[in-house]
N, C-alpha and C positions, 0 to 999 in steps of 0.2 A: 779432354773431350772424349776421345776414343782410347780404349785401353789396348793399343796395339804395340807389341814389342818388336825388337829387332828381327827376330826369326819370322814373324808374320809379314813384316814389310819385305823381307828377303824373298819369301815364297811368292808374294804378290808381284814383286819385281820380275822374278824369273818367269812366272806365268804370263805376265804382260809381254815380256820379251819373246816368249815362245808363240803366243797368240798373234801379236801385232808384227813382230819382226823388228829388226834393227832400223829399218827405213822409216816406219810409221810411229815408232815408240816416242821419239822426241816431240813430234807434232801432237800426239795424244796427250803427252804430259803437259805440254803448253796449254792445250785446250782445257784439260782438267783444272789446271792452276788458274786459268782465266775465269772459268766458271765458278770455282770456289771463291776467288777474289770478288766477283760481282755479287755473289750471294752474301758474302760478308759485308760488302759496301751497302747493299740494300738493307741488311739487318741493322747496320749502324745508323743509316739514315732514318729508318723506322724508329729506332730507339731514341734518337735525338728529337724527332718530331713528337713522340709521345711525351718525353720530358719537357719539351717546350709547351705543349698543350697543358700538361699538369701544372706548370708554373703559371701560365695564364689563368687557369682555373683558380689557383690559389690566390693570385692577385685580385681576381674578380670577387672571390669570397671575402677577402680582407676588405675590399672596397665597400661591399655590402654592409659588413659589420661596422665600418667607420661611418657610413652614412646613417646607420641606425643609431649610432651614438652622437650624431650631429657634428661629426668631425672635431669634437672637443674631448679632452681627457682621454686620448687614445693610448693604447699600449705602444711600446717601442716598435713592435713587429708591425702593427697596423700603420703607424706613422711612416715607417720605412716603405711599406707597400704603397701608401698614398703618395709619398714623395717620388717613388719610382714611376707611378702612373702619371704624375704631373710632368715629370721630365720627358716621358715618352710622348705625352700629348704636345708639349712644347717643341720637341724635335720633329714631330709630324707637321706641325703648323709652320715651322721655320721656312721651308721653301715658298710658302704662300704669302708671307708677309710682304707688304708694299715697301719698296725701297725709296 
């Protein structure tokens, strides 16, 4: 990600030690690490949400194609999408079935 070598990190570490002092340096490092971790987690969550939405859009498009073909003589990809959607619909209706 960043092209930082050993000597650059050493200079940054020495500067941080001189500026913050040995008392505040560990707290500043923890704060920086927590901030980086939260940004990384947010980016990962965003990426997963986008991938999920793209998958939903793909399934929706495949369902449109299948409906246009009358749900007959479908390609394996379309059949798999229709089966996935049917299973999802059944799982959603499962809690509401009368016992």
